[in-house]
Structure formats: structure tokens, C-alpha cells
C-alpha positions as CSV (number, residue, x, y, z in Angstrom):
1,X,-52.9,48.6,23.7
2,X,-51.9,51.4,21.4
3,X,-55.4,52.4,20.5
4,X,-58.6,52.3,22.4
5,X,-60.6,50.1,20.1
6,X,-63.9,51.0,21.9
7,X,-63.6,54.4,20.3
8,X,-62.8,53.2,16.8
9,X,-65.0,51.4,14.3
10,X,-63.2,49.8,11.3
11,X,-65.1,49.1,8.1
12,X,-65.6,45.5,9.1
13,X,-64.9,43.4,12.2
14,X,-62.4,41.3,10.3
15,X,-60.4,44.4,9.5
16,X,-60.4,45.6,13.1
17,X,-59.0,42.3,14.3
18,X,-56.4,42.2,11.6
19,X,-55.0,45.7,12.1
20,X,-54.9,45.3,15.9
21,X,-53.3,41.9,15.9
22,X,-51.1,41.8,12.8
23,X,-50.1,45.4,12.4
24,X,-50.2,47.0,15.9
25,X,-47.8,44.6,17.6
26,X,-48.5,40.9,17.0
27,X,-47.2,40.7,13.4
28,X,-45.3,37.5,14.1
29,X,-48.2,35.5,15.7
30,X,-49.5,33.7,12.7
31,X,-50.8,30.8,14.7
32,X,-52.8,30.4,17.9
33,X,-50.1,27.9,19.0
34,X,-47.6,30.8,19.4
35,X,-47.2,31.2,23.1
36,X,-43.9,33.1,23.5
37,X,-43.9,35.4,20.6
38,X,-42.4,38.8,21.5
39,X,-44.4,41.9,20.4
40,X,-42.8,45.1,19.3
41,X,-43.7,48.5,18.0
42,X,-43.3,49.3,14.2
43,X,-42.9,45.7,13.0
44,X,-43.1,47.0,9.4
45,X,-39.3,47.6,9.7
46,X,-38.8,43.8,9.3
47,X,-40.9,43.4,6.2
48,X,-38.6,42.2,3.4
49,X,-38.5,44.9,0.7
50,X,-37.0,43.2,-2.4
51,X,-38.4,40.5,-4.7
52,X,-35.0,38.9,-5.2
53,X,-34.2,38.0,-1.5
54,X,-38.0,37.5,-1.0
55,X,-37.9,34.7,-3.5
56,X,-35.0,33.0,-1.9
57,X,-36.5,32.2,1.5
58,X,-36.1,35.8,2.7
59,X,-32.3,35.4,2.9
60,X,-30.1,38.4,2.0
61,X,-27.7,39.2,4.7
62,X,-24.8,37.3,3.0
63,X,-25.7,38.2,-0.6
64,X,-26.2,42.0,-0.4
65,X,-24.9,42.7,-3.9
66,X,-27.5,45.2,-5.1
67,X,-29.1,48.4,-3.8
68,X,-31.2,46.5,-1.2
69,X,-28.1,46.0,0.8
70,X,-29.4,49.1,2.6
71,X,-31.9,46.8,4.2
72,X,-30.2,43.4,4.4
73,X,-26.6,44.4,5.3
74,X,-25.2,47.9,4.8
75,X,-21.7,46.4,4.6
76,X,-22.6,44.9,1.2
77,X,-22.5,48.3,-0.4
78,X,-18.7,48.5,0.1
79,X,-18.2,45.7,-2.5
80,X,-20.4,47.4,-5.1
81,X,-19.6,50.0,-7.8
82,X,-22.0,52.1,-9.8
83,X,-25.3,53.7,-8.9
84,X,-28.6,51.9,-8.6
85,X,-32.3,52.9,-7.9
86,X,-34.8,50.3,-6.8
87,X,-38.6,50.4,-6.2
88,X,-40.9,47.7,-4.7
89,X,-44.6,47.4,-4.1
90,X,-46.4,44.7,-2.2
91,X,-50.1,44.2,-1.1
92,X,-49.4,43.1,2.4
93,X,-51.2,40.2,4.1
94,X,-53.2,39.3,1.0
95,X,-54.6,36.2,2.6
96,X,-56.9,38.5,4.6
97,X,-58.5,40.0,1.5
98,X,-57.8,43.6,2.5
99,X,-56.6,45.5,-0.6
100,X,-55.9,48.8,1.2
101,X,-53.0,47.4,3.3
102,X,-49.9,47.8,1.2
103,X,-46.2,48.6,1.5
104,X,-43.8,50.4,-0.9
105,X,-40.0,50.8,-0.8
106,X,-37.6,53.1,-2.6
107,X,-33.8,52.6,-2.3
108,X,-30.8,54.3,-3.9
109,X,-27.0,53.8,-3.7
110,X,-24.0,55.6,-5.1
111,X,-20.2,55.4,-4.6
112,X,-18.6,58.6,-3.2
113,X,-14.8,58.7,-3.9
114,X,-14.3,61.5,-1.4
115,X,-15.7,59.4,1.4
116,X,-13.8,56.2,0.3
117,X,-17.1,54.3,0.3
118,X,-20.6,54.0,-0.9
119,X,-23.7,55.9,0.4
120,X,-27.3,54.8,0.2
121,X,-30.8,55.6,1.4
122,X,-34.2,53.9,1.7
123,X,-37.7,55.1,2.1
124,X,-40.5,52.7,3.3
125,X,-44.2,53.5,3.5
126,X,-46.8,51.2,5.0
127,X,-50.5,52.1,4.3
128,X,-52.8,50.6,6.9
129,X,-56.1,51.6,5.2
130,X,-59.0,53.9,6.2
131,X,-60.7,53.8,9.5
132,X,-64.0,55.2,10.8
133,X,-64.0,57.2,14.0
134,X,-67.0,56.9,16.3
135,X,-68.1,58.5,19.5
136,X,-67.0,56.7,22.7
137,X,-70.7,56.5,23.7
138,X,-72.0,54.9,20.5
139,X,-71.5,53.6,17.0
140,X,-72.2,56.9,15.2
141,X,-69.4,57.7,12.7
142,X,-68.0,61.2,13.3
143,X,-65.0,61.1,10.9
144,X,-62.4,59.1,9.0
145,X,-58.7,58.8,9.1
146,X,-55.9,56.8,7.4
147,X,-53.3,54.9,9.3
148,X,-49.8,54.7,8.0
149,X,-46.1,54.2,9.0
150,X,-42.9,55.3,7.3
151,X,-39.2,55.2,7.7
152,X,-36.2,56.9,6.1
153,X,-32.7,55.7,6.4
154,X,-29.2,56.9,5.3
155,X,-26.4,54.4,4.8
156,X,-22.6,54.5,4.6
157,X,-20.3,51.5,3.8
158,X,-16.6,51.1,3.2
159,X,-14.0,48.3,3.0
160,X,-11.5,47.6,5.8
161,X,-9.7,45.3,3.5
162,X,-10.2,43.4,0.2
163,X,-12.0,40.8,2.2
164,X,-14.0,42.7,4.9
165,X,-16.6,45.4,4.5
166,X,-18.5,47.3,7.2
167,X,-21.6,49.5,7.1
168,X,-24.1,51.4,9.1
169,X,-27.5,53.0,8.6
170,X,-29.3,55.7,10.6
171,X,-33.1,55.5,10.4
172,X,-35.9,57.9,11.3
173,X,-39.3,56.4,12.1
174,X,-42.8,57.9,12.1
175,X,-45.9,55.9,13.0
176,X,-49.4,57.4,12.5
177,X,-52.0,54.9,13.8
178,X,-54.6,57.6,14.5
179,X,-54.9,61.4,14.0
180,X,-55.9,62.0,17.6
181,X,-56.0,60.3,21.0
182,X,-58.7,57.8,21.9
183,X,-61.0,58.2,24.9
184,X,-59.2,59.4,28.0
185,X,-55.7,58.5,26.8
186,X,-53.1,61.2,26.7
187,X,-51.3,60.2,23.5
188,X,-52.0,61.5,20.0
189,X,-52.0,58.2,18.2
190,X,-48.6,58.9,16.6
191,X,-45.0,58.1,17.6
192,X,-41.6,59.1,16.3
193,X,-38.3,57.3,16.9
194,X,-34.9,56.5,15.5
195,X,-32.6,53.6,15.2
196,X,-29.4,52.4,13.5
197,X,-28.0,49.2,11.9
198,X,-24.5,47.7,12.0
199,X,-23.3,45.3,9.3
200,X,-20.3,43.1,8.4
201,X,-19.6,41.2,5.2
202,X,-16.6,38.9,4.8
203,X,-15.4,37.4,1.5
204,X,-12.4,35.2,2.1
205,X,-9.9,35.5,-0.7
206,X,-8.7,31.9,-0.4
207,X,-12.1,30.7,-1.6
208,X,-11.9,33.0,-4.7
209,X,-14.8,35.2,-3.5
210,X,-17.2,32.3,-4.0
211,X,-18.2,32.4,-0.3
212,X,-19.7,35.3,1.6
213,X,-20.4,35.5,5.3
214,X,-22.7,38.3,6.6
215,X,-23.9,39.6,9.9
216,X,-26.3,42.5,10.5
217,X,-27.8,43.9,13.7
218,X,-30.8,46.1,12.7
219,X,-33.1,48.5,14.4
220,X,-30.9,49.4,17.4
221,X,-32.7,52.2,19.2
222,X,-34.7,53.4,22.2
223,X,-38.3,52.2,22.9
224,X,-41.0,54.4,21.4
225,X,-44.4,55.2,22.8
226,X,-47.9,56.4,21.6
227,X,-49.5,57.2,25.0
228,X,-46.8,57.7,27.6
229,X,-43.3,56.4,28.4
230,X,-44.7,53.9,30.9
231,X,-46.3,52.1,27.9
232,X,-43.3,52.3,25.6
233,X,-42.7,49.4,23.3
234,X,-39.4,48.1,22.0
235,X,-38.2,48.4,18.4
236,X,-37.9,45.1,16.5
237,X,-34.1,44.8,17.0
238,X,-33.1,41.9,14.7
239,X,-29.9,39.8,14.5
240,X,-29.2,38.2,11.1
241,X,-26.3,35.8,10.4
242,X,-25.9,34.1,7.0
243,X,-23.7,32.6,4.3
244,X,-23.9,32.6,0.5
245,X,-22.0,30.2,-1.8
246,X,-21.5,30.5,-5.6
247,X,-21.7,26.8,-6.5
248,X,-21.4,27.5,-10.2
249,X,-19.8,30.4,-12.1
250,X,-19.5,30.2,-15.8
251,X,-20.0,32.5,-18.8
252,X,-23.7,31.6,-19.2
253,X,-24.7,29.8,-16.0
254,X,-24.4,30.9,-12.4
255,X,-25.9,29.2,-9.3
256,X,-25.8,30.6,-5.8
257,X,-27.1,29.0,-2.5
258,X,-27.9,31.0,0.6
259,X,-28.6,30.2,4.2
260,X,-29.6,32.5,7.0
261,X,-30.7,32.5,10.7
262,X,-32.3,35.4,12.5
263,X,-34.0,36.3,15.7
264,X,-35.5,39.2,17.6
265,X,-33.5,40.7,20.4
266,X,-36.4,41.9,22.5
267,X,-37.0,41.3,26.2
268,X,-40.5,41.9,27.4
269,X,-41.6,41.4,31.0
270,X,-45.4,41.6,31.2
271,X,-46.3,45.1,29.8
272,X,-42.7,46.4,30.0
273,X,-40.0,46.1,27.4
274,X,-36.3,46.4,28.2
275,X,-34.4,49.2,26.4
276,X,-32.1,48.0,23.6
277,X,-28.9,48.3,25.7
278,X,-30.4,45.9,28.3
279,X,-32.0,43.6,25.7
280,X,-28.6,42.8,24.3
281,X,-28.1,40.7,27.5
282,X,-31.6,40.0,28.9
283,X,-32.8,38.5,25.6
284,X,-30.5,35.6,26.2
285,X,-31.6,35.0,29.8
286,X,-35.2,34.2,28.9
287,X,-35.3,30.4,28.8
288,X,-32.8,27.5,28.5
289,X,-30.6,26.7,25.6
290,X,-33.3,24.7,23.8
291,X,-35.7,27.6,24.0
292,X,-33.0,30.1,22.8
293,X,-32.3,27.9,19.7
294,X,-35.9,27.6,18.7
295,X,-36.3,31.4,18.7
296,X,-34.1,31.6,15.6
297,X,-35.8,31.7,12.3
298,X,-34.2,29.8,9.4
299,X,-34.1,30.4,5.7
300,X,-32.6,28.7,2.7
301,X,-32.4,30.1,-0.9
302,X,-31.3,29.3,-4.4
303,X,-30.7,31.5,-7.4
304,X,-29.9,30.5,-11.0
305,X,-28.9,33.0,-13.6
306,X,-28.6,32.4,-17.4
307,X,-27.0,34.7,-19.9
308,X,-23.8,36.6,-20.7
309,X,-24.3,39.2,-19.3
310,X,-26.9,37.9,-16.8
311,X,-30.3,37.9,-18.5
312,X,-32.9,35.6,-16.8
313,X,-33.0,34.4,-13.1
314,X,-35.1,31.7,-11.4
315,X,-35.2,31.5,-7.6
316,X,-36.7,29.4,-4.8
317,X,-36.4,29.1,-1.1
318,X,-37.9,28.0,2.2
319,X,-38.5,29.9,5.5
320,X,-39.1,28.2,8.9
321,X,-40.2,29.6,12.3
322,X,-40.8,27.3,15.3
323,X,-44.6,26.7,16.0
324,X,-44.1,28.1,19.5
325,X,-42.5,31.3,18.2
326,X,-45.0,32.3,15.5
327,X,-45.3,29.2,13.2
328,X,-44.5,30.9,9.9
329,X,-43.6,28.2,7.3
330,X,-43.6,28.9,3.7
331,X,-42.0,28.3,0.3
332,X,-40.8,31.2,-1.8
333,X,-40.5,31.4,-5.6
334,X,-39.2,34.2,-7.9
335,X,-37.8,35.2,-11.2
336,X,-36.0,38.2,-12.7
337,X,-34.9,39.6,-16.0
338,X,-32.2,42.2,-16.8
339,X,-31.9,44.3,-20.0
340,X,-29.4,47.1,-20.4
341,X,-29.8,49.4,-17.4
342,X,-33.1,47.9,-16.2
343,X,-34.2,45.0,-14.1
344,X,-37.6,43.5,-13.1
345,X,-38.1,40.9,-10.4
346,X,-41.0,39.3,-8.7
347,X,-41.2,37.1,-5.6
348,X,-44.1,34.9,-4.3
349,X,-44.9,33.3,-1.0
350,X,-46.8,30.0,-0.7
351,X,-47.5,29.0,2.9
352,X,-47.1,25.4,4.0
353,X,-50.4,25.4,6.0
354,X,-52.7,26.7,3.4
355,X,-54.7,29.9,3.9
356,X,-52.7,32.2,6.1
357,X,-52.2,36.0,6.0
358,X,-48.9,35.8,4.1
359,X,-50.2,33.2,1.6
360,X,-50.1,34.6,-1.9
361,X,-47.8,37.6,-1.1
362,X,-46.5,38.9,-4.4
363,X,-43.6,41.4,-4.5
364,X,-42.8,43.4,-7.6
365,X,-39.5,45.2,-7.9
366,X,-38.1,47.5,-10.6
367,X,-34.5,48.6,-10.7
368,X,-32.2,50.7,-12.7
369,X,-28.4,50.6,-12.5
370,X,-25.7,52.6,-14.2
371,X,-21.9,53.2,-14.0
372,X,-21.0,49.6,-13.0
373,X,-22.5,46.5,-11.4
374,X,-22.4,44.7,-8.0
375,X,-19.5,42.3,-7.5
């Protein structure tokens, strides 16, 4: 375990359980039925940043046509023109009633003619709330500290042809779960790491650019540790594959459908996790074909735009995860409005099984674009 919970006292027992289970490594285990869920370090890297894709069943790898391509698929930036700034804020896991757990994202992109492509960046900050520190010998409070995690990425994308774009992101990660080690442990309660993403986006010309196919391999990097290398944990390396289809394109009405599958590429053997270069292979050796298929998450999304230029959007989607792999099942809803340079979007999660940590998640996104628009 990352922290010695015998030497930490959180404001309430509920908060202690939540932070340890949902933030410090078991983010995907939303059900007691989940028996094979893989745990990783810094799972906040997988939290969807934008309200638009968040309202479409968390599908975005094949429709990365705004600044949030820096998260979903860096190759999407290659098909965009103009600059854009986006900001998102979300109270995380609202079903737990903990107002001091929240996450914020800031993203920017800009074409650079000298580089024959588009560059971008993203800053993510997850606030884990305030903790009380106690003596290892008793419940006396001797101090307080705030837990948080952050990541900064830089992205570059370019076209290989009119149909195919590629992109990559380099990311620096910092995790601060405590301001000093606990008990006899050697670690400091902090960890630093790095990773990178690789993305492809294909828009076949014979379909008139109405279809997009996307692929992204995210968070490729070495294991990180808080205590010592023997207790290192894998990063949440994620494979995403998806398609987007513009079913209706007219002056005032536009409808797009999206579909996406994704899975963690993490191989854990007891307390040990394979390094990413081994996990590329060993992930696929754990279980038979049926077990491999069920480890893919599945999302569907729909977006309708009205206006010329686009003015108002309505979105809906569905996300499914096998009960044996985490059991997240929820509907998503969203809407957006554009006026001149500015945009406002919101996305909402409603879980299928009622009161769960993600139920009631509300994402709010503000954006500002100038010099062109995504294609």
C-alpha cells in the first residue's frame, strides 16, 4: 500500500476508505463483484477532461476536433486550424459527498507553420482534500497536509497525407499523497514519473470526410514508486480504438455518432507489475479469448448541432464495463453553446445502478477559439 494508514487519520472513516480505494489505486473497482480489476498508480490520468466527449459516453478518440485532442488523440490536432484554449472543472466522485475532491484541466493548441503541424499542451490538477496526521502510537493529531496529483503534457501533431494524421504527447507526472513518509517506510509519500502518447487519425476521402477512425495508446512509460522500486506500480497505459460518423451534414443541422472501445494494458502478478515494454505482450496472455474481450470497455455517443454557424448542441451516450472488470455502467448527457469566440459545455453522468461514486458527476467546460475552427 502506498501509505501506512495506521499513521494517518482522515476527517472521517468514510473519507479514509474512499481515498485509499478509489484514488490510491482501485479507481476502477466500483463494485464488490469486480474480481480481476487491474490497479495502477496515478489513475487520474484516465479521468475524462472535457464535457463534450464526457456527454457522449466518454468517446473521443475518433472525434478529436477541438483542443481536447491533446487528451483523446493527439493526431486530431493535425486536422485543425486556429488556436484554442479550454478549461474544465469537475467535483470528482460526487456520489461520495466529499466536496474537497475535485479535478481541473487546462488545454491549449496552436498551429506552427515552421513545424508543419500543430502543437498543444495540457495541465491537469487533482485535489485529494485535506488529511490529519497522527502519531503512530495514538490518535493525537500532530499536523495536516493536502494530497494532490498533477500532470503536464506537450503535444505535436502533423499530417502524413490528406487522410492520415499522427501525433504524440510527452507528459510529466507528480503525485503528492503525503508530505512525508509514514511509520518505518523509506518513501516520502511523493512520486515523479513521465510517459508519452501515440495517436493516429484516419479520414478516408472516398467517404467525403464523414467517417473518422482513431487509435491512441496513452500513458506509455516506466513504473513509478512511492516507497521503493520493489513496490513500483504501473502507469495506466490505455489503448483506445474508435470510429465517428457524420450521419447528417446540412447548413443548420448536423448529427454525429461515435463508438469506442478501450482497455488497460497492465499486467500485474501479485504485488508486482510488469514494465510497459513487457505489458505490451503479457497483458494479452492473462486469460482466454473470452476474458480478453470482456476487459474492453465500450462507449456509444451522439451529438446534434443546430445553427449556422453551429450554435446549440445536445449530446447523449452510454458507457459499459463488464461486471467482472469494474462494473461501471452509466448514461451520459450534455449540451453546449457557441457564440463568437466562446463556447460553454456541460456533461452529466447518471449511473445505471443508482447511488455510486460517479453518479451525478457534472463537468463544466469553457473554451475560446480564434483564427479558425476544427475541421
